C-alpha positions as a LaTeX table, in Angstrom:
\begin{tabular}{lrrr}
\hline
Residue & $x$ (\AA) & $y$ (\AA) & $z$ (\AA) \\
\hline
Met1 & $-3.52$ & 12.36 & $-21.42$ \\
Val2 & $-1.44$ & 14.01 & $-24.10$ \\
Ile3 & $-3.16$ & 16.17 & $-26.72$ \\
Tyr4 & $-1.71$ & 17.24 & $-29.86$ \\
Val5 & $-3.76$ & 19.89 & $-31.50$ \\
Ser6 & $-3.14$ & 20.91 & $-35.09$ \\
Thr7 & $-4.48$ & 24.64 & $-35.14$ \\
Trp8 & $-5.64$ & 26.89 & $-32.06$ \\
Asn9 & $-9.07$ & 27.20 & $-34.04$ \\
His10 & $-9.69$ & 23.91 & $-32.68$ \\
Met11 & $-8.83$ & 23.82 & $-29.07$ \\
Phe12 & $-12.38$ & 24.75 & $-27.56$ \\
Leu13 & $-14.60$ & 23.12 & $-30.28$ \\
Asn14 & $-17.05$ & 20.53 & $-28.41$ \\
Lys15 & $-16.36$ & 17.96 & $-31.33$ \\
Pro16 & $-13.78$ & 15.54 & $-32.36$ \\
Leu17 & $-10.56$ & 17.32 & $-33.33$ \\
Pro18 & $-9.04$ & 16.37 & $-36.42$ \\
Asn19 & $-5.61$ & 15.42 & $-36.52$ \\
Thr20 & $-5.60$ & 14.66 & $-32.63$ \\
Asn21 & $-3.92$ & 11.82 & $-30.75$ \\
Tyr22 & $-5.65$ & 11.06 & $-27.33$ \\
Ile23 & $-2.80$ & 8.73 & $-25.77$ \\
Thr24 & $-4.20$ & 7.05 & $-22.48$ \\
Tyr25 & $-3.43$ & 4.13 & $-20.45$ \\
Phe26 & $-6.75$ & 2.46 & $-21.08$ \\
Ser27 & $-6.95$ & $-0.61$ & $-23.25$ \\
Thr28 & $-9.94$ & 0.74 & $-25.47$ \\
Asn29 & $-9.86$ & 3.88 & $-27.47$ \\
Leu30 & $-12.10$ & 6.82 & $-26.34$ \\
Val31 & $-14.32$ & 8.00 & $-29.22$ \\
Gly32 & $-16.61$ & 10.81 & $-28.49$ \\
Thr33 & $-16.82$ & 14.91 & $-28.21$ \\
Arg34 & $-14.40$ & 16.89 & $-26.20$ \\
Ser35 & $-17.04$ & 17.13 & $-23.21$ \\
Asp36 & $-17.17$ & 13.21 & $-23.29$ \\
Val37 & $-13.36$ & 13.01 & $-22.78$ \\
Glu38 & $-13.27$ & 15.65 & $-20.25$ \\
Gln39 & $-16.19$ & 14.01 & $-18.47$ \\
Phe40 & $-14.16$ & 10.57 & $-18.72$ \\
Phe41 & $-10.95$ & 12.29 & $-17.17$ \\
Ser42 & $-12.26$ & 14.66 & $-14.49$ \\
Trp43 & $-11.97$ & 13.47 & $-11.14$ \\
His44 & $-15.11$ & 15.12 & $-9.90$ \\
Lys45 & $-17.25$ & 13.68 & $-12.68$ \\
Asn46 & $-15.24$ & 9.96 & $-12.34$ \\
Lys47 & $-17.57$ & 7.64 & $-10.15$ \\
Lys48 & $-14.70$ & 5.54 & $-9.35$ \\
Leu49 & $-12.58$ & 8.29 & $-8.10$ \\
Ile50 & $-15.06$ & 9.65 & $-5.97$ \\
Thr51 & $-15.75$ & 6.41 & $-4.50$ \\
Thr52 & $-12.17$ & 5.85 & $-3.81$ \\
Phe53 & $-12.16$ & 9.14 & $-1.94$ \\
Ser54 & $-15.14$ & 8.24 & $-0.04$ \\
Phe55 & $-13.68$ & 4.71 & 1.27 \\
Ser56 & $-10.46$ & 6.65 & 2.26 \\
Leu57 & $-12.52$ & 8.89 & 4.32 \\
Ile58 & $-14.19$ & 5.76 & 5.81 \\
Val59 & $-10.64$ & 4.15 & 6.46 \\
Val60 & $-9.74$ & 7.28 & 8.52 \\
Ile61 & $-12.93$ & 7.10 & 10.52 \\
Phe62 & $-12.46$ & 2.98 & 11.17 \\
Ala63 & $-8.72$ & 3.83 & 12.12 \\
Ile64 & $-9.52$ & 6.30 & 14.74 \\
Leu65 & $-11.95$ & 4.23 & 16.02 \\
Thr66 & $-9.76$ & 1.05 & 16.13 \\
Ile67 & $-6.80$ & 3.49 & 17.76 \\
Phe68 & $-8.70$ & 4.84 & 20.64 \\
Ile69 & $-11.37$ & 2.30 & 21.67 \\
Lys70 & $-9.57$ & 0.67 & 24.51 \\
Lys71 & $-12.48$ & $-0.80$ & 26.89 \\
Met72 & $-14.15$ & $-2.74$ & 24.27 \\
Pro73 & $-11.66$ & $-5.49$ & 22.91 \\
Lys74 & $-14.06$ & $-7.18$ & 20.55 \\
Ser75 & $-15.22$ & $-3.75$ & 18.96 \\
Lys76 & $-11.64$ & $-3.01$ & 18.46 \\
Val77 & $-11.16$ & $-5.92$ & 16.35 \\
Ile78 & $-13.96$ & $-5.54$ & 14.47 \\
Phe79 & $-12.87$ & $-1.87$ & 13.74 \\
Lys80 & $-9.49$ & $-2.95$ & 12.82 \\
Val81 & $-10.68$ & $-5.76$ & 10.41 \\
Leu82 & $-13.10$ & $-3.17$ & 8.90 \\
Thr83 & $-10.25$ & $-0.65$ & 8.53 \\
Thr84 & $-8.19$ & $-2.87$ & 6.46 \\
Phe85 & $-11.13$ & $-4.60$ & 4.43 \\
Thr86 & $-11.94$ & $-0.83$ & 3.38 \\
Ile87 & $-8.53$ & $-0.44$ & 2.20 \\
Phe88 & $-8.97$ & $-4.17$ & 0.24 \\
Leu89 & $-11.79$ & $-2.61$ & $-1.03$ \\
Ile90 & $-9.92$ & 0.42 & $-2.55$ \\
Ala91 & $-7.45$ & $-1.57$ & $-4.06$ \\
Leu92 & $-10.12$ & $-4.01$ & $-5.54$ \\
Leu93 & $-11.88$ & $-0.95$ & $-6.98$ \\
Asn94 & $-8.90$ & 0.61 & $-8.99$ \\
Ser95 & $-6.61$ & $-2.55$ & $-9.81$ \\
Ser96 & $-5.98$ & $-4.07$ & $-13.01$ \\
Gly97 & $-3.35$ & $-6.74$ & $-14.32$ \\
Ser98 & $-0.57$ & $-7.15$ & $-11.89$ \\
Glu99 & $-2.24$ & $-4.84$ & $-9.34$ \\
Phe100 & $-4.54$ & $-7.63$ & $-8.50$ \\
Leu101 & $-1.21$ & $-9.32$ & $-6.57$ \\
Ile102 & $-1.59$ & $-6.20$ & $-4.62$ \\
Val103 & $-5.44$ & $-6.90$ & $-3.75$ \\
Thr104 & $-4.29$ & $-10.47$ & $-2.61$ \\
Gly105 & $-1.66$ & $-8.96$ & $-0.49$ \\
Leu106 & $-4.36$ & $-6.77$ & 1.23 \\
Leu107 & $-6.05$ & $-9.73$ & 1.68 \\
Phe108 & $-3.46$ & $-11.55$ & 3.81 \\
Gly109 & $-2.76$ & $-8.41$ & 5.79 \\
Met110 & $-6.56$ & $-8.15$ & 6.62 \\
Ile111 & $-6.49$ & $-11.98$ & 7.77 \\
Gly112 & $-3.14$ & $-11.32$ & 9.74 \\
Asp113 & $-4.89$ & $-8.38$ & 11.70 \\
Phe114 & $-7.34$ & $-10.81$ & 12.82 \\
Leu115 & $-4.79$ & $-13.40$ & 13.82 \\
Leu116 & $-2.39$ & $-10.98$ & 15.64 \\
Glu117 & $-5.28$ & $-9.74$ & 18.25 \\
Phe118 & $-4.85$ & $-13.36$ & 19.76 \\
Glu119 & $-1.63$ & $-13.95$ & 21.64 \\
Asp120 & $-1.17$ & $-17.52$ & 20.40 \\
Lys121 & $-1.74$ & $-16.79$ & 16.87 \\
Phe122 & 1.07 & $-14.28$ & 16.35 \\
Leu123 & 3.23 & $-16.83$ & 14.70 \\
His124 & 0.12 & $-17.41$ & 12.25 \\
Gly125 & $-0.27$ & $-13.52$ & 11.90 \\
Met126 & 3.24 & $-12.95$ & 11.10 \\
Phe127 & 3.31 & $-15.66$ & 8.36 \\
Ser128 & $-0.01$ & $-14.36$ & 6.65 \\
Phe129 & 1.75 & $-10.65$ & 6.50 \\
Leu130 & 4.89 & $-12.41$ & 5.28 \\
Ile131 & 2.82 & $-13.98$ & 2.34 \\
Gly132 & 1.46 & $-10.22$ & 1.77 \\
His133 & 5.05 & $-9.09$ & 1.44 \\
Ile134 & 5.43 & $-11.37$ & $-0.92$ \\
Phe135 & 2.36 & $-10.74$ & $-3.33$ \\
Tyr136 & 3.59 & $-6.83$ & $-2.63$ \\
Ser137 & 7.02 & $-7.38$ & $-4.01$ \\
Leu138 & 5.96 & $-9.57$ & $-7.09$ \\
Ser139 & 3.23 & $-6.53$ & $-8.23$ \\
Phe140 & 6.26 & $-3.92$ & $-7.71$ \\
Leu141 & 8.63 & $-6.13$ & $-9.60$ \\
Ile142 & 6.05 & $-6.91$ & $-12.83$ \\
Lys143 & 4.80 & $-3.28$ & $-12.39$ \\
Phe144 & 7.86 & $-1.32$ & $-12.21$ \\
Gly145 & 10.95 & $-3.74$ & $-12.77$ \\
Ile146 & 13.91 & $-4.20$ & $-10.38$ \\
Pro147 & 15.23 & $-0.97$ & $-8.58$ \\
Asn148 & 18.97 & $-0.30$ & $-8.46$ \\
Ile149 & 20.64 & $-3.07$ & $-6.93$ \\
Leu150 & 22.29 & $-0.63$ & $-4.30$ \\
Val151 & 18.81 & $-0.04$ & $-2.76$ \\
Phe152 & 18.89 & $-3.71$ & $-1.58$ \\
Phe153 & 22.44 & $-3.79$ & $-0.57$ \\
Ile154 & 21.61 & $-0.71$ & 1.77 \\
Ile155 & 18.11 & $-1.58$ & 3.27 \\
Leu156 & 18.64 & $-5.27$ & 4.11 \\
Pro157 & 21.96 & $-4.91$ & 5.82 \\
Ile158 & 20.48 & $-2.07$ & 7.98 \\
Leu159 & 17.19 & $-4.31$ & 8.68 \\
Leu160 & 19.54 & $-7.49$ & 9.55 \\
Ile161 & 21.90 & $-5.41$ & 11.91 \\
Leu162 & 18.91 & $-3.88$ & 13.96 \\
Tyr163 & 17.62 & $-7.54$ & 13.89 \\
Phe164 & 20.81 & $-8.98$ & 15.40 \\
Val165 & 21.42 & $-6.05$ & 18.03 \\
Ile166 & 17.85 & $-5.67$ & 19.00 \\
Leu167 & 15.76 & $-8.65$ & 18.64 \\
Phe168 & 17.89 & $-11.55$ & 18.15 \\
Lys169 & 18.83 & $-12.41$ & 21.58 \\
Lys170 & 14.85 & $-11.79$ & 22.68 \\
Ala171 & 13.26 & $-13.48$ & 20.33 \\
Glu172 & 13.69 & $-16.89$ & 21.86 \\
Asn173 & 11.38 & $-19.46$ & 19.77 \\
Phe174 & 10.83 & $-17.04$ & 17.05 \\
Lys175 & 14.68 & $-16.24$ & 15.89 \\
Leu176 & 14.17 & $-18.22$ & 12.62 \\
Pro177 & 10.49 & $-16.79$ & 11.78 \\
Ile178 & 11.34 & $-13.33$ & 12.48 \\
Leu179 & 14.62 & $-13.57$ & 10.78 \\
Val180 & 12.76 & $-14.88$ & 7.54 \\
Tyr181 & 9.93 & $-12.04$ & 7.90 \\
Thr182 & 12.73 & $-9.34$ & 8.31 \\
Val183 & 14.17 & $-10.62$ & 4.89 \\
Ala184 & 11.00 & $-10.51$ & 3.47 \\
Ile185 & 9.88 & $-7.13$ & 4.22 \\
Gly186 & 13.19 & $-5.73$ & 3.52 \\
Ile187 & 12.62 & $-7.25$ & $-0.10$ \\
Met188 & 9.28 & $-5.60$ & $-0.18$ \\
Phe189 & 10.77 & $-2.14$ & 1.13 \\
Ser190 & 13.34 & $-2.29$ & $-1.70$ \\
Phe191 & 10.95 & $-3.03$ & $-4.21$ \\
Thr192 & 9.05 & 0.28 & $-3.31$ \\
Phe193 & 11.94 & 2.09 & $-4.68$ \\
Ala194 & 11.58 & 0.88 & $-8.12$ \\
Pro195 & 9.08 & 3.79 & $-9.37$ \\
Ala196 & 11.81 & 6.33 & $-8.18$ \\
Phe197 & 13.93 & 5.13 & $-11.05$ \\
Lys198 & 10.68 & 5.51 & $-13.56$ \\
Asp199 & 9.09 & 8.63 & $-14.69$ \\
Ile200 & 6.21 & 8.09 & $-12.30$ \\
Tyr201 & 6.48 & 11.25 & $-10.18$ \\
Tyr202 & 3.78 & 10.51 & $-7.79$ \\
Leu203 & 4.67 & 7.24 & $-6.65$ \\
Arg204 & 8.28 & 8.46 & $-5.93$ \\
Cys205 & 7.31 & 9.47 & $-2.74$ \\
Met206 & 4.24 & 7.44 & $-2.12$ \\
Leu207 & 5.60 & 3.98 & $-2.09$ \\
Pro208 & 8.82 & 4.28 & $-0.36$ \\
Leu209 & 6.84 & 6.06 & 2.41 \\
Ala210 & 4.50 & 3.17 & 2.22 \\
Gly211 & 7.35 & 0.53 & 2.66 \\
Gly212 & 9.27 & 2.61 & 5.47 \\
Leu213 & 6.06 & 2.99 & 7.51 \\
Phe214 & 5.37 & $-0.77$ & 7.19 \\
Val215 & 9.03 & $-1.80$ & 8.39 \\
Phe216 & 8.66 & 0.96 & 11.20 \\
Ser217 & 5.51 & $-0.21$ & 12.50 \\
Asp218 & 6.41 & $-4.30$ & 12.33 \\
Phe219 & 9.84 & $-3.18$ & 14.10 \\
Leu220 & 7.79 & $-1.50$ & 17.11 \\
Ile221 & 5.56 & $-4.55$ & 17.30 \\
Ala222 & 8.53 & $-6.63$ & 17.57 \\
Ile223 & 10.27 & $-4.77$ & 20.60 \\
Glu224 & 6.60 & $-4.55$ & 22.11 \\
Lys225 & 6.37 & $-8.22$ & 21.99 \\
Phe226 & 10.12 & $-9.33$ & 22.78 \\
Val227 & 12.10 & $-6.39$ & 24.04 \\
Arg228 & 10.16 & $-3.62$ & 26.42 \\
Lys229 & 6.75 & $-1.94$ & 26.24 \\
Ile230 & 6.72 & 1.40 & 24.57 \\
Lys231 & 4.73 & 4.55 & 25.34 \\
Tyr232 & 1.59 & 5.14 & 22.89 \\
Ser233 & 2.86 & 2.20 & 21.05 \\
Glu234 & $-0.79$ & 1.44 & 19.87 \\
Ile235 & $-1.37$ & 4.80 & 18.52 \\
Ile236 & 1.92 & 4.84 & 16.39 \\
Ile237 & 1.98 & 1.20 & 15.62 \\
Leu238 & $-1.48$ & 1.25 & 14.33 \\
Gly239 & $-1.46$ & 4.77 & 12.89 \\
Thr240 & 1.66 & 3.84 & 10.59 \\
Tyr241 & 0.44 & 0.42 & 9.50 \\
Phe242 & $-2.86$ & 1.86 & 8.45 \\
Leu243 & $-1.23$ & 4.86 & 6.59 \\
Ala244 & 1.08 & 2.25 & 4.86 \\
Gln245 & $-1.59$ & $-0.20$ & 3.81 \\
Leu246 & $-3.78$ & 2.83 & 2.25 \\
Ile247 & $-0.90$ & 4.37 & 0.46 \\
Ile248 & $-0.15$ & 0.73 & $-1.30$ \\
Ala249 & $-3.81$ & 0.50 & $-2.16$ \\
Leu250 & $-4.22$ & 3.99 & $-3.35$ \\
Ser251 & $-0.72$ & 3.47 & $-5.56$ \\
Thr252 & $-3.22$ & 1.40 & $-7.79$ \\
Ile253 & $-4.57$ & 4.54 & $-9.15$ \\
Phe254 & $-1.75$ & 5.68 & $-10.85$ \\
\hline
\end{tabular}
């Protein structure tokens, strides 16, 4: 919010300011006293932001339970889905316009989380996440535009090289699906850099971080399934994945 004040005498008055423009991203005009405006924009008086913060804490709790519950497989699946469902609620609460594409992407991610818990549903889970990445990419494209084309020429070749060097020989019947998924997540990761070319300070670090964590998590899953077991893989994979999804959901606030 940018406030232009005509004279110093009006700065601390609790009444509408003359010759003052309140510039906001909200579609409706704000009319009222100075305290009305402050209450609307103050985070500790904003119920939506308080709810978002509370949901974020719940996500952390559910994520920890998911990661460290090993002796109760069914409970682990429940907490895993509850974690992504709460992240989904965060995005749903704060979304408007093209941001609902992020909500849809998180929904497919939640479905994918459930399916990946079953060995014979790996391909279905991967397809669900692929659809989610398409929705993320569309949302970032509509909201932020296309990043510098060099981003695509850097990220996609790196991911494809990793795929062909590490996964191609071991992937067996999954070679084509994993190749398609690699391209999809590479495109999504590239689009997370779009805010870096806009005047959007918070998202410059947040979204690329989320995209990178998502790629890292999925790459470890592929290595675990097709190449070899990794020590502490569950903690690393789920920790980076949950954080990536949470950042994407929280990006709807800015």
